[in-house]
C-alpha positions as CSV (number, residue, x, y, z in Angstrom):
1,M,0.0,0.0,0.0
2,S,1.4,3.4,-0.9
3,E,2.0,5.9,1.8
4,M,-0.2,8.9,2.3
5,P,1.4,12.0,0.8
6,A,2.8,14.4,3.3
7,M,0.6,17.4,4.1
8,S,1.8,21.0,4.1
9,D,1.3,23.0,7.3
10,A,-1.6,24.8,5.6
11,Q,-3.3,21.5,4.8
12,K,-2.8,20.3,8.3
13,L,-4.4,23.4,9.7
14,E,-7.3,23.1,7.2
15,M,-7.9,19.5,8.5
16,E,-7.8,20.8,12.1
17,I,-10.4,23.5,11.2
18,M,-12.7,20.9,9.7
19,Q,-12.4,18.9,12.9
20,K,-13.2,22.0,14.9
21,S,-16.3,22.6,12.7
22,A,-17.6,19.2,13.7
23,E,-17.0,20.1,17.4
24,L,-18.8,23.4,16.9
25,A,-21.8,21.5,15.4
26,A,-21.9,19.2,18.5
27,L,-21.8,22.2,20.9
28,R,-24.6,23.9,19.1
29,K,-26.8,20.8,19.2
30,A,-26.3,20.6,22.9
31,E,-27.3,24.2,23.6
32,A,-30.6,24.7,25.5
33,P,-33.3,26.2,23.2
34,R,-35.1,29.5,24.2
35,D,-38.8,30.2,23.9
36,V,-39.7,32.9,21.4
37,P,-42.9,34.8,20.9
38,D,-44.8,34.7,17.6
39,Y,-43.4,37.9,16.1
40,K,-45.3,39.7,13.3
41,F,-43.7,40.7,10.0
42,R,-44.8,42.6,6.9
43,T,-44.9,41.1,3.4
44,L,-46.3,42.2,0.0
45,T,-49.4,40.1,0.7
46,G,-50.0,41.4,4.3
47,E,-48.9,40.6,7.8
48,V,-47.5,37.2,8.7
49,A,-46.4,35.7,11.9
50,L,-43.1,33.9,12.7
51,S,-45.1,30.7,12.9
52,D,-46.3,31.2,9.3
53,L,-42.7,31.4,8.0
54,F,-42.3,27.7,9.0
55,A,-44.6,26.8,6.1
56,G,-45.6,23.6,7.9
57,R,-42.0,22.6,8.7
58,D,-40.4,21.9,12.1
59,K,-37.4,24.1,11.5
60,L,-36.9,27.6,10.1
61,L,-33.6,29.2,9.0
62,A,-34.1,32.9,9.3
63,I,-31.4,34.8,7.4
64,H,-30.8,38.3,9.0
65,N,-30.0,40.7,6.2
66,M,-29.1,44.3,6.9
67,G,-31.0,45.5,3.9
68,Q,-30.4,46.8,0.4
69,G,-27.6,49.2,1.4
70,C,-25.2,46.4,2.5
71,R,-22.9,45.0,-0.2
72,Y,-21.6,42.3,2.3
73,C,-25.1,41.1,3.1
74,T,-25.8,40.9,-0.6
75,L,-22.8,38.7,-1.1
76,W,-24.0,36.3,1.6
77,A,-27.6,36.2,0.3
78,D,-26.3,35.6,-3.3
79,G,-24.4,32.6,-2.1
80,I,-27.2,31.2,0.1
81,N,-29.6,31.7,-2.8
82,G,-27.5,29.3,-4.9
83,I,-28.0,26.5,-2.4
84,L,-31.6,27.4,-1.5
85,P,-33.2,24.3,-2.9
86,H,-30.9,22.1,-0.9
87,L,-31.6,24.1,2.3
88,E,-35.3,24.0,1.7
89,D,-35.2,20.2,1.5
90,A,-34.1,20.2,5.1
91,M,-36.1,23.2,6.6
92,A,-38.0,26.3,5.8
93,V,-35.9,29.4,4.9
94,A,-36.8,33.1,5.0
95,L,-34.8,36.2,4.5
96,L,-35.6,39.0,7.0
97,S,-34.6,42.6,6.9
98,K,-35.7,46.1,8.0
99,D,-36.5,47.1,4.4
100,A,-40.1,47.6,3.4
101,P,-41.6,44.7,1.5
102,D,-41.6,46.5,-1.8
103,V,-37.9,47.4,-1.4
104,Q,-37.1,43.8,-0.5
105,Q,-38.9,42.5,-3.6
106,R,-37.1,44.9,-5.9
107,M,-33.8,43.8,-4.5
108,A,-34.8,40.1,-4.8
109,S,-35.9,40.5,-8.4
110,N,-32.7,42.4,-9.3
111,R,-30.5,39.6,-7.8
112,G,-32.6,36.6,-8.8
113,W,-33.3,35.7,-5.2
114,R,-35.9,33.0,-4.5
115,F,-36.2,33.5,-0.8
116,T,-39.4,33.9,1.2
117,L,-39.2,37.6,2.2
118,A,-40.4,39.3,5.4
119,S,-39.8,42.7,6.9
120,H,-39.3,43.2,10.7
121,G,-39.0,46.9,10.2
122,G,-36.3,47.2,12.8
123,G,-38.7,46.7,15.8
124,A,-39.0,44.3,18.6
125,Y,-37.8,41.3,16.6
126,L,-34.5,42.9,15.8
127,D,-34.0,44.1,19.4
128,E,-34.8,40.6,20.9
129,Q,-33.6,38.2,18.2
130,S,-30.4,39.8,16.9
131,V,-27.6,37.3,16.2
132,F,-25.8,39.0,19.1
133,E,-27.2,39.1,22.7
134,S,-26.7,42.9,22.8
135,G,-29.2,43.3,19.9
136,G,-28.7,45.4,16.7
137,N,-28.9,45.0,13.0
138,Y,-26.2,42.6,12.2
139,P,-26.0,40.0,9.4
140,G,-26.2,36.4,10.3
141,A,-28.8,33.6,10.7
142,V,-31.0,32.2,13.5
143,V,-32.6,28.8,13.6
144,Y,-36.1,28.3,15.1
145,E,-37.8,25.1,15.9
146,R,-41.4,24.1,16.6
147,K,-42.2,21.4,19.2
148,D,-45.4,20.6,21.1
149,G,-47.1,23.8,19.9
150,K,-44.2,26.1,21.0
151,M,-41.4,27.9,19.1
152,Y,-37.8,27.9,20.2
153,R,-34.6,29.6,19.1
154,S,-32.1,26.8,18.8
155,G,-29.0,28.4,17.2
156,A,-27.5,31.6,15.8
157,C,-24.5,32.8,13.9
158,A,-23.0,36.1,12.7
159,F,-21.8,36.6,9.1
160,G,-18.5,38.3,8.4
161,P,-15.4,38.1,6.3
162,G,-13.6,34.8,6.8
163,D,-16.6,33.0,8.4
164,L,-17.9,29.6,7.7
165,Y,-20.9,30.7,5.7
166,S,-19.6,32.3,2.5
167,P,-17.1,30.4,0.4
168,M,-15.8,33.6,-1.2
169,W,-13.3,34.3,1.6
170,H,-11.8,30.8,1.5
171,F,-11.2,30.9,-2.2
172,L,-9.6,34.4,-1.9
173,S,-7.4,32.9,0.9
174,L,-6.5,30.0,-1.4
175,A,-5.4,32.6,-4.0
176,G,-3.4,34.6,-1.4
177,I,-5.9,37.5,-1.4
178,G,-6.5,38.9,2.0
179,Q,-9.9,40.0,3.4
180,D,-8.7,43.6,3.4
181,E,-7.8,43.4,-0.3
182,W,-11.2,42.8,-1.8
183,T,-14.7,44.3,-1.2
184,P,-17.9,42.9,-2.6
185,Q,-19.9,45.1,-5.0
186,F,-23.5,45.1,-6.1
187,N,-22.3,44.6,-9.7
188,Y,-19.0,44.4,-11.5
189,W,-19.8,46.2,-14.7
190,S,-17.2,48.8,-15.7
191,R,-18.2,51.6,-18.0
192,P,-16.2,51.5,-21.3
193,Q,-14.2,54.5,-22.2
194,K,-16.3,54.9,-25.4
195,L,-20.0,54.1,-25.6
196,E,-21.1,53.3,-29.2
197,D,-24.7,54.5,-28.4
198,G,-23.5,58.0,-27.4
199,G,-23.9,57.4,-23.6
200,E,-26.9,59.5,-22.9
201,N,-28.9,58.9,-19.7
202,I,-26.5,56.1,-18.6
203,R,-26.8,54.7,-15.0
204,D,-23.9,53.1,-13.2
């Protein structure tokens, strides 16, 4: 039998991080869930409750998006949107932000997002269910569960450069590009120096 090839220090650390991720999953599973009220949200079709967002499922992944003004949140949502059918095979998924429902829908249509959308408007939900205990409008995700007629918060995470939830940073790292060397944009179109149509009324 041939010997396993020697691993570089970087590969050894990567294996260690993968093992730590498994430990993290076990710790999260062991955390005690917290009761949550049935918060109300606004949508294009009217008011909905947190319980409605479960869509008949036992688990709900609530993505906390800071709104249309955040390029970083847009990067995460773009990535999650790509695996949305896989996620929805396991649980319900909803994207929540403070933006009004019509603003959410315009953003979703522009990006090709397929999420269930709901607006908390920056009220009690954001104060009490932020990804951080201190509250505030931060990007991340919260998992809710339903059991015996009650709803519980069973996990939360924050999104940020280098985290576990966007592959972008890991591919940049693989290419030797630091987190401070690249910033996501809403689009990557660059205006040509010369526009063949004359360039009147152009929007960047």
